[in-house]
Legacy VTK file of the C-alpha trace (Angstrom):
# vtk DataFile Version 3.0
C-alpha trace
ASCII
DATASET POLYDATA
POINTS 468 float
80.790 22.065 2.459
83.047 19.539 4.279
81.389 20.367 7.610
77.946 19.901 6.015
78.983 16.448 4.843
80.220 15.581 8.344
76.967 16.859 9.855
74.891 14.804 7.447
76.896 11.654 8.196
76.485 12.258 11.918
72.727 12.718 11.543
72.423 9.471 9.635
74.429 7.604 12.260
72.319 9.011 15.104
69.105 8.141 13.258
70.257 4.573 12.759
70.960 4.281 16.467
67.640 5.829 17.473
65.406 3.517 15.418
65.614 0.477 17.716
65.381 2.604 20.881
62.295 4.462 19.704
60.471 1.268 18.751
58.013 -0.164 21.265
60.203 -3.103 22.323
63.496 -4.740 21.559
64.678 -8.290 22.134
67.697 -8.860 24.353
69.604 -12.085 23.953
69.585 -14.137 27.137
72.824 -15.324 28.687
72.009 -18.861 27.612
72.291 -17.859 23.944
76.003 -17.245 24.405
76.350 -20.545 26.261
74.671 -22.322 23.356
77.164 -20.761 20.971
80.013 -22.104 23.089
78.495 -25.585 23.071
78.128 -25.458 19.286
81.805 -24.597 18.979
82.673 -27.466 21.293
80.680 -29.919 19.194
82.461 -28.713 16.069
85.842 -29.081 17.793
84.873 -32.561 18.975
83.980 -33.636 15.429
87.307 -32.282 14.169
89.169 -34.264 16.851
87.216 -37.396 15.951
87.896 -36.952 12.234
91.632 -36.522 12.932
91.628 -39.592 15.139
92.484 -37.686 18.330
89.619 -39.385 20.133
87.919 -42.737 19.758
84.347 -43.170 18.593
83.145 -44.298 22.031
84.809 -41.332 23.739
83.438 -38.945 21.114
79.933 -40.300 21.643
80.157 -39.830 25.411
81.521 -36.294 25.083
78.883 -35.447 22.472
76.163 -36.623 24.844
77.505 -34.486 27.686
77.710 -31.361 25.511
74.209 -31.966 24.151
72.852 -32.316 27.686
74.339 -28.967 28.674
73.068 -27.336 25.502
69.548 -28.549 26.243
69.776 -27.217 29.772
70.950 -23.843 28.504
68.172 -23.747 25.933
65.584 -24.531 28.592
66.941 -21.789 30.816
66.878 -19.310 27.965
63.231 -20.003 27.168
62.312 -18.921 30.696
64.046 -15.537 30.554
62.037 -12.449 29.719
63.051 -10.139 26.916
64.144 -6.674 27.833
62.051 -3.710 26.690
63.233 -0.484 25.221
60.451 1.320 26.989
62.247 0.997 30.303
64.163 4.143 29.445
62.196 7.325 28.822
62.299 8.403 25.228
63.218 11.969 26.067
66.404 10.696 27.742
67.374 8.832 24.593
66.641 11.883 22.437
68.639 14.163 24.706
71.605 11.812 24.622
71.371 11.619 20.838
71.562 15.407 20.543
74.207 15.877 23.244
76.644 13.254 22.011
77.418 14.874 18.622
77.562 18.322 20.230
80.039 17.221 22.880
82.122 15.373 20.290
82.267 18.512 18.112
83.279 20.688 21.063
85.977 18.220 22.096
87.373 18.065 18.580
87.577 21.849 18.375
89.677 21.827 21.534
92.119 18.964 20.992
91.459 17.566 17.533
93.887 17.703 14.636
93.290 16.364 11.131
97.040 15.757 10.751
97.267 13.498 13.814
98.039 9.894 12.704
95.474 7.317 13.601
96.207 4.765 16.330
96.909 1.224 15.317
94.026 -1.159 15.555
94.323 -3.394 18.594
92.476 -6.654 18.168
90.454 -7.635 21.151
90.132 -11.265 22.103
87.128 -13.403 21.406
84.302 -11.883 23.442
83.123 -15.397 24.181
86.240 -16.078 26.229
84.595 -15.355 29.599
81.789 -17.764 28.804
84.278 -20.449 27.791
86.276 -19.919 30.973
83.081 -20.136 32.998
82.139 -23.386 31.328
85.600 -24.822 32.052
85.287 -23.702 35.659
82.007 -25.580 35.977
83.620 -28.679 34.517
86.508 -28.343 36.960
84.099 -28.162 39.886
82.202 -31.198 38.659
85.412 -33.204 38.360
86.280 -32.317 41.950
83.045 -34.016 42.955
83.369 -36.837 40.389
87.130 -37.339 39.956
86.736 -40.743 38.267
84.843 -39.332 35.264
87.206 -40.256 32.428
85.151 -38.515 29.733
85.082 -35.381 31.848
88.891 -35.277 32.056
89.191 -35.820 28.308
86.736 -32.980 27.648
88.590 -30.747 30.103
91.935 -31.497 28.438
90.597 -30.512 25.021
88.931 -27.404 26.464
92.204 -26.302 28.048
93.977 -26.765 24.702
91.324 -24.685 22.945
91.874 -21.869 25.459
95.643 -22.063 25.070
96.161 -23.376 28.619
98.615 -26.054 27.520
100.083 -26.791 30.958
96.602 -27.326 32.393
95.776 -29.512 29.391
98.772 -31.748 30.145
97.614 -32.077 33.741
94.125 -33.077 32.619
95.563 -35.637 30.209
97.584 -37.195 33.024
94.443 -37.482 35.137
92.657 -39.158 32.212
95.506 -41.643 31.736
95.330 -42.589 35.421
91.635 -43.418 35.117
91.612 -45.104 31.718
91.401 -48.887 31.597
93.275 -48.746 28.269
95.782 -45.866 28.542
97.693 -47.008 25.457
94.712 -45.971 23.340
95.198 -42.380 24.557
98.973 -42.289 24.074
98.868 -40.741 20.604
96.564 -37.858 21.603
98.531 -37.258 24.807
101.767 -37.166 22.812
100.309 -34.502 20.540
99.323 -32.451 23.585
102.910 -32.669 24.849
104.207 -31.478 21.473
101.727 -28.599 21.478
102.841 -27.576 24.968
106.455 -27.255 23.787
105.625 -25.318 20.641
106.372 -28.199 18.269
109.313 -29.917 19.927
108.975 -33.667 20.387
110.293 -34.215 23.903
111.569 -37.622 25.108
108.327 -38.087 27.049
106.277 -37.333 23.944
108.391 -39.675 21.834
107.838 -42.440 24.396
104.093 -41.902 24.129
104.260 -42.127 20.350
106.268 -45.359 20.536
103.565 -46.793 22.776
100.889 -45.591 20.355
102.684 -47.160 17.374
102.815 -50.506 19.158
99.147 -50.189 20.056
98.032 -49.357 16.513
100.632 -49.734 13.733
98.193 -48.068 11.306
97.833 -44.806 13.229
99.730 -42.215 11.149
100.331 -39.760 14.012
102.935 -41.782 15.964
104.985 -42.451 12.854
104.875 -38.810 11.818
105.972 -37.475 15.197
108.617 -40.151 15.692
110.086 -39.053 12.370
109.886 -35.446 13.526
111.736 -36.331 16.745
114.451 -38.045 14.708
114.770 -35.020 12.442
115.000 -32.663 15.420
117.748 -34.883 16.887
119.750 -34.707 13.654
119.019 -38.296 12.587
117.871 -37.205 9.126
118.065 -40.545 7.345
116.168 -42.258 10.159
113.480 -39.574 9.904
113.201 -40.028 6.147
112.959 -43.790 6.628
110.170 -43.413 9.195
108.224 -41.094 6.911
108.807 -43.337 3.876
107.284 -46.212 5.841
104.347 -43.990 6.790
103.707 -43.151 3.139
103.907 -46.823 2.186
101.134 -47.899 4.572
98.927 -44.856 3.940
96.039 -44.804 1.449
96.835 -42.970 -1.752
94.327 -40.226 -0.897
95.282 -39.868 2.773
94.983 -36.180 3.785
98.256 -36.204 5.740
100.450 -37.265 2.779
101.093 -33.714 1.453
102.389 -32.659 4.877
104.653 -35.726 5.067
106.048 -35.066 1.592
106.709 -31.446 2.522
108.598 -32.478 5.656
110.633 -35.035 3.732
111.538 -32.467 1.095
112.547 -29.889 3.726
114.596 -32.250 5.876
116.148 -33.955 2.849
117.192 -30.619 1.360
118.898 -29.588 4.601
120.879 -32.838 4.733
121.343 -33.042 0.943
119.539 -36.404 0.779
117.046 -37.142 -1.977
113.856 -38.449 -0.274
113.140 -40.560 -3.365
116.291 -42.572 -2.624
114.810 -43.820 0.677
112.682 -46.907 0.037
110.113 -48.242 2.519
111.412 -50.915 4.859
110.543 -54.569 4.349
108.214 -54.502 7.359
106.347 -51.495 5.978
106.008 -53.123 2.566
104.662 -56.289 4.149
102.175 -54.321 6.229
101.087 -52.409 3.113
100.435 -55.685 1.279
98.395 -57.001 4.184
96.329 -53.840 4.280
95.751 -54.035 0.557
94.477 -57.614 0.750
92.330 -57.225 3.856
90.833 -53.816 3.086
87.184 -53.589 1.982
86.606 -53.633 -1.784
87.205 -50.327 -3.491
83.785 -50.366 -5.065
82.313 -52.129 -8.049
85.749 -52.271 -9.680
87.420 -54.091 -6.786
91.241 -54.150 -6.709
93.147 -52.047 -9.196
94.859 -53.496 -12.241
98.256 -52.954 -10.627
97.141 -54.934 -7.585
96.001 -57.868 -9.708
99.173 -57.786 -11.814
101.398 -57.838 -8.727
99.571 -60.851 -7.304
99.587 -62.717 -10.601
103.391 -62.440 -10.803
103.751 -64.519 -7.632
104.131 -68.262 -7.630
101.149 -70.222 -6.286
103.106 -71.034 -3.130
104.117 -67.401 -2.522
100.601 -66.222 -3.243
99.112 -68.713 -0.779
101.689 -67.781 1.860
101.013 -64.078 1.378
97.253 -64.532 1.695
97.675 -66.698 4.784
99.918 -64.070 6.360
97.393 -61.328 5.620
94.535 -63.294 7.131
96.545 -64.106 10.247
97.487 -60.435 10.579
93.823 -59.434 10.329
92.904 -62.005 12.992
95.624 -60.691 15.306
94.462 -57.117 14.827
90.875 -58.087 15.630
91.982 -59.692 18.865
93.242 -56.300 20.026
90.292 -54.448 18.459
87.373 -56.861 18.909
84.609 -54.296 18.257
85.315 -54.019 14.511
82.207 -55.536 12.910
83.418 -55.076 9.346
86.755 -56.607 10.285
85.096 -59.767 11.585
83.032 -59.989 8.397
86.185 -59.733 6.274
87.861 -62.388 8.402
84.835 -64.663 8.019
84.972 -64.325 4.226
88.729 -64.894 4.215
88.468 -68.033 6.347
85.772 -69.341 4.028
87.991 -68.789 0.975
90.849 -70.604 2.723
88.584 -73.593 3.337
88.319 -73.129 7.105
84.542 -73.305 7.680
84.685 -73.612 11.471
86.923 -70.557 11.801
84.694 -68.740 9.330
81.635 -69.468 11.487
83.490 -68.238 14.587
84.369 -64.944 12.878
80.818 -64.408 11.627
79.505 -65.211 15.115
81.632 -62.364 16.510
80.197 -59.973 13.944
76.633 -61.155 14.618
77.053 -60.616 18.358
78.325 -57.072 17.766
75.542 -56.162 15.312
72.358 -57.972 16.447
70.102 -55.526 14.564
71.814 -55.765 11.165
70.032 -58.196 8.867
73.015 -58.465 6.516
75.352 -59.501 9.331
72.892 -62.042 10.725
72.319 -63.452 7.232
76.078 -63.809 6.674
76.345 -65.706 9.970
73.423 -67.963 9.013
74.976 -68.640 5.609
78.262 -69.657 7.249
76.382 -71.997 9.574
74.463 -73.485 6.660
77.699 -74.430 4.887
78.684 -76.579 7.861
75.353 -78.434 8.072
75.387 -82.154 7.328
73.297 -83.069 4.313
69.847 -84.611 4.744
69.870 -84.009 8.459
67.610 -82.086 10.820
68.252 -78.362 11.009
70.389 -77.599 14.094
68.949 -75.362 16.779
71.574 -72.629 16.506
70.894 -72.226 12.785
67.123 -72.057 13.335
67.612 -69.550 16.158
69.531 -67.201 13.853
66.874 -67.572 11.152
64.092 -66.780 13.623
66.016 -63.685 14.696
66.345 -62.589 11.058
62.613 -63.073 10.670
62.052 -60.808 13.688
64.173 -58.144 11.996
62.611 -58.606 8.543
59.297 -60.562 8.479
59.556 -60.981 4.695
63.145 -62.248 4.474
62.919 -65.114 1.969
65.533 -67.551 3.331
64.273 -67.078 6.873
60.682 -67.802 5.810
61.804 -70.986 4.090
64.073 -72.405 6.801
61.878 -71.454 9.746
59.031 -73.080 7.837
61.117 -76.253 7.499
61.866 -76.172 11.237
58.168 -75.827 12.027
57.338 -78.721 9.696
60.023 -80.898 11.322
58.540 -80.079 14.721
55.065 -81.111 13.540
53.702 -77.544 13.429
52.286 -77.907 9.940
49.882 -74.958 10.060
52.697 -72.635 11.129
54.893 -73.975 8.329
52.150 -73.459 5.734
51.558 -69.913 6.934
55.262 -69.055 6.609
55.577 -70.639 3.175
52.440 -68.912 1.981
54.046 -65.570 2.813
57.124 -66.676 0.898
55.001 -67.829 -2.034
53.432 -64.379 -2.358
56.893 -62.901 -2.852
58.081 -65.269 -5.574
57.461 -64.534 -9.265
54.939 -66.628 -11.164
56.440 -69.494 -13.132
59.711 -69.536 -11.204
61.266 -72.821 -10.116
61.445 -71.640 -6.503
57.724 -70.842 -6.467
56.875 -74.319 -7.774
59.014 -75.925 -5.071
57.386 -73.923 -2.295
53.921 -74.659 -3.661
54.742 -78.378 -3.747
55.772 -78.278 -0.084
52.574 -76.468 0.868
50.439 -78.996 -1.033
52.256 -81.893 0.614
51.686 -80.512 4.110
48.053 -79.811 3.394
47.528 -83.363 2.177
49.236 -84.741 5.279
47.024 -82.554 7.465
43.865 -83.780 5.764
LINES 1 469
468 0 1 2 3 4 5 6 7 8 9 10 11 12 13 14 15 16 17 18 19 20 21 22 23 24 25 26 27 28 29 30 31 32 33 34 35 36 37 38 39 40 41 42 43 44 45 46 47 48 49 50 51 52 53 54 55 56 57 58 59 60 61 62 63 64 65 66 67 68 69 70 71 72 73 74 75 76 77 78 79 80 81 82 83 84 85 86 87 88 89 90 91 92 93 94 95 96 97 98 99 100 101 102 103 104 105 106 107 108 109 110 111 112 113 114 115 116 117 118 119 120 121 122 123 124 125 126 127 128 129 130 131 132 133 134 135 136 137 138 139 140 141 142 143 144 145 146 147 148 149 150 151 152 153 154 155 156 157 158 159 160 161 162 163 164 165 166 167 168 169 170 171 172 173 174 175 176 177 178 179 180 181 182 183 184 185 186 187 188 189 190 191 192 193 194 195 196 197 198 199 200 201 202 203 204 205 206 207 208 209 210 211 212 213 214 215 216 217 218 219 220 221 222 223 224 225 226 227 228 229 230 231 232 233 234 235 236 237 238 239 240 241 242 243 244 245 246 247 248 249 250 251 252 253 254 255 256 257 258 259 260 261 262 263 264 265 266 267 268 269 270 271 272 273 274 275 276 277 278 279 280 281 282 283 284 285 286 287 288 289 290 291 292 293 294 295 296 297 298 299 300 301 302 303 304 305 306 307 308 309 310 311 312 313 314 315 316 317 318 319 320 321 322 323 324 325 326 327 328 329 330 331 332 333 334 335 336 337 338 339 340 341 342 343 344 345 346 347 348 349 350 351 352 353 354 355 356 357 358 359 360 361 362 363 364 365 366 367 368 369 370 371 372 373 374 375 376 377 378 379 380 381 382 383 384 385 386 387 388 389 390 391 392 393 394 395 396 397 398 399 400 401 402 403 404 405 406 407 408 409 410 411 412 413 414 415 416 417 418 419 420 421 422 423 424 425 426 427 428 429 430 431 432 433 434 435 436 437 438 439 440 441 442 443 444 445 446 447 448 449 450 451 452 453 454 455 456 457 458 459 460 461 462 463 464 465 466 467
């Protein structure tokens, strides 16, 4: 009975294998399909690096473009390949092999088989996509030999080496990238992590130096502070490590994903040295930086600052509160000087300068934001509003203000303020028909009976009378 069961199982297995071979055709995956899979993995890895802050947005965009270009090329190559056919092998050969294989296996088992022989341990084979990944890296290496100044290429190669476990090669690629970067300090944090990875988790003096550079470059980057604390812990400076991590927790958002790991490290290191991590308070510098971040961060939503935030500010004297706000605004301005592409940062600075009664500085901040985001109506409108606050009363509209309003009108032909002020500019220039046309468009957007509609209608009537 047992042999009948084995025979039946064998017949079912053979039948399952024969079905695709005995069909008229089968589809064979082209080589490019495996390449596409590699590129998809690379894109996923790139997004993870970007989310963790290992690579800047500009670098991520360039690398994403390069990977997408290669994926498109692979897809185009795959569409040109012909599918293989099962009919290329005679069916009688397949049938003969299907009959012979079980017979030979049975004969071999009768000769050397033993049901009491223990099975061999399973040996995991590596990712079968490894050769394709190595081939892709080889192509990138060859391209960099021809184009050695391609910074994005070296960054992509460094990450590819790390993915393949070639840590020494990854370090070499990082060094090449640092040589070619116009801002190597921005890469110091990621390079430091690569050095730590190459040593299996040990923060070497070279890595620690990179993290110190990264902390100076961006005091808000959590990675340098974490690894500097780890280096201190590995050197036996436990209290210094706890202090570094306490400062990191102080400047981190309450929902920061790295906080559980930091708490775990503090608990582990503190237990070894018999120091309660709760007894280590953040330094004065960290507390000051945390307050600045709290005041200059975007609103938390409709609720704005928390009740604890408001209570803490209300406890200050007016002088201390004014000094704190001034310090926060100056800190934000200093940070924007080193990171001038932060549109939202310039908008926050513009609002802060306005609150402090510094209209000229507010206009300058909004101008920076407007230059960085020429296609955003909200940013252009904020800039125009700041300009409007500096206009002398009962005077002709200045050209720079009108220029911004015309640009807003190009972006949104029905933007109310732009229709009104550009209409005023046209009327001042004697272009009455153009002014009437603009105000008529504005009139159609205003509700009946509103004060604004009556004012616009009065202006239209006045111009029409003057024209007649």
